[in-house]
Backbone as CSV, one residue per row, in Angstrom:
resi,resn,N_x,N_y,N_z,CA_x,CA_y,CA_z,C_x,C_y,C_z
1,UNK,-21.985,-20.909,15.709,-22.203,-19.306,16.082,-20.671,-19.108,16.168
2,UNK,-20.525,-17.740,15.094,-19.809,-16.640,14.855,-19.380,-15.994,15.971
3,UNK,-18.223,-15.207,16.619,-17.591,-14.548,17.473,-16.832,-13.410,16.930
4,UNK,-16.711,-12.447,17.727,-16.083,-11.138,16.979,-14.670,-11.779,16.647
5,UNK,-14.315,-12.607,17.314,-12.592,-13.286,17.168,-12.413,-13.518,15.596
6,UNK,-13.915,-14.360,14.897,-13.708,-14.747,13.911,-13.945,-13.657,12.777
7,UNK,-13.891,-12.661,12.742,-14.261,-11.414,12.170,-12.713,-10.992,11.724
8,UNK,-12.682,-10.861,10.355,-11.627,-9.781,10.535,-11.444,-8.538,9.958
9,UNK,-10.791,-7.672,10.513,-11.229,-6.291,10.422,-9.732,-5.690,10.229
10,UNK,-10.097,-4.174,9.468,-9.420,-3.220,9.203,-8.362,-3.369,7.688
11,UNK,-8.173,-2.337,7.132,-8.149,-1.654,5.460,-7.334,-3.273,4.767
12,UNK,-6.314,-3.487,5.270,-5.211,-4.585,5.227,-6.455,-5.913,4.255
13,UNK,-6.914,-6.431,5.415,-7.689,-7.620,4.846,-8.679,-7.133,4.176
14,UNK,-9.476,-5.890,3.717,-10.328,-5.692,2.987,-10.035,-4.696,2.242
15,UNK,-8.745,-4.501,1.498,-8.153,-3.849,0.655,-8.797,-3.465,-0.612
16,UNK,-9.254,-4.849,-1.512,-9.982,-4.699,-2.518,-11.224,-3.779,-2.246
17,UNK,-12.212,-4.282,-1.204,-13.683,-3.594,-1.064,-13.191,-2.002,-0.822
18,UNK,-12.037,-2.093,-0.222,-11.461,-0.452,0.398,-11.408,0.628,-0.857
19,UNK,-10.469,0.081,-2.009,-9.828,0.573,-2.806,-11.076,0.785,-3.801
20,UNK,-11.930,0.281,-4.113,-13.246,-0.184,-5.051,-14.111,1.597,-4.167
21,UNK,-14.491,1.382,-2.834,-15.091,2.557,-2.367,-14.352,3.715,-2.675
22,UNK,-13.049,3.562,-2.338,-12.558,5.105,-2.380,-12.092,5.609,-3.744
23,UNK,-12.174,4.690,-4.843,-12.481,5.057,-6.503,-13.889,5.799,-6.747
24,UNK,-14.704,4.755,-6.061,-16.368,5.307,-6.420,-16.572,6.728,-5.503
25,UNK,-15.943,6.739,-4.334,-16.136,8.370,-3.642,-15.542,9.362,-5.042
26,UNK,-13.975,8.877,-5.519,-13.108,9.851,-6.064,-14.051,10.595,-7.197
27,UNK,-15.060,9.102,-7.897,-15.572,9.184,-9.265,-17.162,9.703,-9.087
28,UNK,-17.676,9.564,-7.879,-18.873,10.462,-7.469,-18.255,11.974,-7.211
29,UNK,-17.207,12.232,-6.410,-16.358,13.728,-6.047,-16.550,14.412,-7.617
30,UNK,-16.126,13.960,-8.861,-15.427,14.576,-9.887,-16.996,14.444,-10.727
31,UNK,-18.129,13.690,-10.723,-19.337,13.756,-11.168,-19.824,14.976,-10.917
32,UNK,-19.679,15.349,-9.389,-20.739,16.447,-8.335,-19.684,17.925,-8.969
33,UNK,-18.559,17.868,-8.661,-17.645,18.992,-9.348,-17.925,19.346,-10.391
34,UNK,-17.649,18.591,-11.813,-17.926,18.834,-13.181,-19.520,19.287,-13.023
35,UNK,-20.475,18.660,-12.166,-21.571,19.287,-12.486,-22.099,20.591,-12.108
36,UNK,-21.122,21.085,-11.114,-21.469,22.244,-10.658,-20.495,23.239,-11.440
37,UNK,-19.815,22.777,-12.179,-19.026,23.785,-13.092,-19.046,23.786,-14.798
38,UNK,-19.869,22.646,-14.964,-19.967,22.732,-16.257,-21.691,22.713,-16.760
39,UNK,-22.460,22.710,-16.193,-24.127,22.997,-16.187,-24.215,24.234,-16.225
40,UNK,-23.511,25.201,-15.372,-23.864,26.746,-15.668,-23.202,26.999,-16.840
41,UNK,-22.051,26.630,-16.881,-21.624,27.252,-18.754,-22.573,26.555,-19.808
42,UNK,-22.705,25.445,-19.612,-23.864,24.700,-20.725,-25.045,25.680,-20.996
43,UNK,-25.629,26.245,-19.809,-26.646,26.643,-19.544,-26.681,28.230,-20.263
44,UNK,-25.593,28.985,-20.052,-25.343,30.074,-20.681,-25.037,30.199,-21.851
45,UNK,-24.100,29.207,-22.244,-23.712,29.065,-23.390,-24.720,28.086,-24.842
46,UNK,-25.319,27.582,-24.111,-25.773,26.346,-25.105,-27.381,26.872,-25.091
47,UNK,-27.717,27.004,-24.345,-29.373,27.648,-23.837,-29.427,28.694,-23.780
48,UNK,-28.957,29.655,-23.471,-29.102,30.950,-23.475,-29.770,31.342,-22.284
49,UNK,-29.658,30.538,-20.956,-29.986,30.754,-19.859,-28.738,31.936,-19.075
50,UNK,-29.514,32.948,-18.793,-27.995,34.094,-17.888,-28.518,34.064,-16.630
51,UNK,-29.256,33.724,-16.263,-29.882,34.106,-14.591,-29.274,33.043,-13.989
52,UNK,-28.628,33.123,-12.958,-27.687,32.505,-11.861,-28.842,31.802,-11.062
53,UNK,-29.694,32.490,-10.907,-30.591,31.960,-10.139,-31.439,30.577,-11.129
54,UNK,-31.781,30.519,-12.312,-32.384,29.450,-12.703,-31.139,28.085,-12.758
55,UNK,-30.112,28.439,-13.372,-29.193,27.633,-13.350,-28.571,27.193,-11.725
56,UNK,-28.634,27.899,-10.552,-28.354,27.320,-9.498,-29.645,26.077,-8.911
57,UNK,-30.882,27.153,-9.428,-31.932,26.217,-9.077,-31.742,24.902,-9.932
58,UNK,-31.361,24.321,-10.748,-30.960,23.104,-11.326,-30.668,22.424,-10.904
59,UNK,-29.182,22.749,-10.390,-27.821,22.400,-9.727,-29.048,21.748,-8.248
60,UNK,-29.474,22.283,-7.580,-29.879,22.045,-6.119,-30.917,21.432,-6.800
61,UNK,-31.973,21.270,-7.352,-33.470,20.457,-7.346,-32.536,19.428,-8.023
62,UNK,-31.491,19.236,-8.900,-30.839,17.659,-8.934,-30.377,17.076,-8.067
63,UNK,-29.965,17.552,-6.903,-29.546,17.118,-5.946,-30.459,16.909,-5.453
64,UNK,-31.366,17.390,-4.774,-32.647,17.462,-3.960,-33.413,15.878,-4.694
65,UNK,-33.450,15.835,-5.636,-34.035,14.574,-6.093,-33.224,13.292,-6.139
66,UNK,-32.005,13.671,-6.396,-31.056,12.873,-6.007,-30.870,11.920,-4.790
67,UNK,-31.029,12.657,-4.351,-30.487,12.026,-2.482,-31.985,11.679,-1.844
68,UNK,-33.188,12.028,-2.250,-34.284,11.494,-2.226,-34.622,10.037,-3.169
69,UNK,-33.946,9.937,-4.267,-33.802,8.892,-4.794,-32.943,7.696,-3.795
70,UNK,-31.752,8.377,-3.414,-30.910,7.339,-2.890,-31.434,6.822,-1.619
71,UNK,-32.448,7.862,-0.789,-33.154,7.221,0.201,-34.025,5.762,-0.235
72,UNK,-35.237,6.302,-1.201,-35.601,5.278,-1.542,-34.844,3.628,-2.051
73,UNK,-33.655,4.277,-3.148,-33.212,2.866,-3.474,-32.585,2.125,-1.984
74,UNK,-31.960,2.680,-1.127,-31.494,2.183,0.368,-32.797,1.322,0.527
75,UNK,-34.056,1.698,0.700,-35.188,1.056,1.723,-35.694,-0.305,0.527
76,UNK,-35.179,-0.007,-0.900,-36.013,-0.809,-1.693,-35.000,-1.957,-1.915
77,UNK,-33.186,-1.372,-1.431,-32.293,-2.415,-1.695,-32.480,-3.472,-0.573
78,UNK,-33.025,-2.824,0.578,-33.227,-4.120,1.566,-34.134,-5.051,1.594
79,UNK,-35.321,-4.378,0.803,-36.705,-4.964,0.515,-36.271,-6.019,-0.275
80,UNK,-35.859,-6.204,-1.537,-35.692,-6.894,-2.975,-34.313,-7.405,-3.211
81,UNK,-33.278,-6.641,-2.287,-32.280,-6.979,-2.915,-31.336,-5.986,-3.408
82,UNK,-29.971,-5.551,-3.075,-29.432,-4.452,-3.720,-28.953,-4.667,-5.511
83,UNK,-28.824,-5.950,-5.847,-28.432,-6.308,-7.326,-29.699,-5.880,-8.267
84,UNK,-31.141,-6.340,-7.849,-31.978,-5.735,-9.029,-32.410,-4.178,-9.021
85,UNK,-32.464,-3.807,-7.575,-31.987,-2.076,-7.726,-31.114,-1.646,-8.505
86,UNK,-30.091,-2.238,-8.235,-29.079,-1.579,-9.130,-29.317,-1.719,-10.773
87,UNK,-29.926,-2.772,-10.998,-30.151,-3.059,-12.012,-31.191,-2.348,-12.779
88,UNK,-31.854,-2.119,-11.983,-33.200,-0.851,-12.652,-32.851,-0.107,-12.538
89,UNK,-31.963,0.420,-12.113,-31.307,2.131,-11.977,-30.583,2.451,-13.109
90,UNK,-29.738,1.190,-13.667,-29.287,1.349,-14.996,-30.133,1.197,-16.038
91,UNK,-31.162,0.208,-16.060,-32.373,-0.008,-17.119,-32.930,1.273,-17.605
92,UNK,-33.314,2.228,-16.278,-33.694,3.524,-16.385,-33.025,4.237,-16.961
93,UNK,-31.365,4.455,-16.858,-30.790,5.513,-17.053,-30.349,4.816,-18.711
94,UNK,-30.408,3.801,-19.122,-29.828,3.565,-20.655,-30.483,4.590,-21.741
95,UNK,-32.123,4.369,-21.712,-32.520,5.580,-22.516,-31.749,6.834,-23.155
96,UNK,-31.429,7.415,-21.561,-31.227,8.910,-22.057,-30.245,9.563,-22.637
97,UNK,-28.666,8.686,-23.157,-28.017,9.410,-23.923,-28.610,9.423,-25.498
98,UNK,-29.503,8.201,-25.377,-30.060,8.023,-26.844,-31.356,9.479,-27.039
99,UNK,-31.702,10.047,-26.084,-32.764,11.210,-26.169,-32.049,12.431,-26.186
100,UNK,-30.984,12.509,-25.495,-30.315,13.089,-25.588,-29.685,13.760,-27.101
101,UNK,-29.164,12.307,-27.752,-28.448,12.621,-29.040,-29.372,12.948,-29.864
102,UNK,-30.789,12.145,-30.100,-31.912,12.533,-31.013,-32.669,13.715,-30.513
103,UNK,-32.324,14.424,-29.646,-33.359,15.498,-29.071,-33.305,16.793,-30.148
104,UNK,-34.380,17.335,-31.085,-34.249,17.808,-31.705,-33.937,19.557,-31.282
105,UNK,-33.615,19.861,-30.112,-33.193,21.076,-29.753,-32.802,21.069,-28.478
């Protein structure tokens, strides 16, 4: 039976995990920041959408769907394990670049 004195706490003891977490938070921030700045420009210039409301609704709907999927991913991660859920998410996202590349318009 382990006690709390057996646990190592602090950033120094977990520097690798802490560094990875900081990197992931940074990458997520870059992704969300670019989504909020790039998507409206693409909507206007490439798709011809000039309504700020339409462009903003895309960003909001993306955030809502992502947050709901994160909630389910947490639930499924506890039930099935984190690795299978992560691999399923990656497998689901793999065809998206190919679909976008070969989309007719």
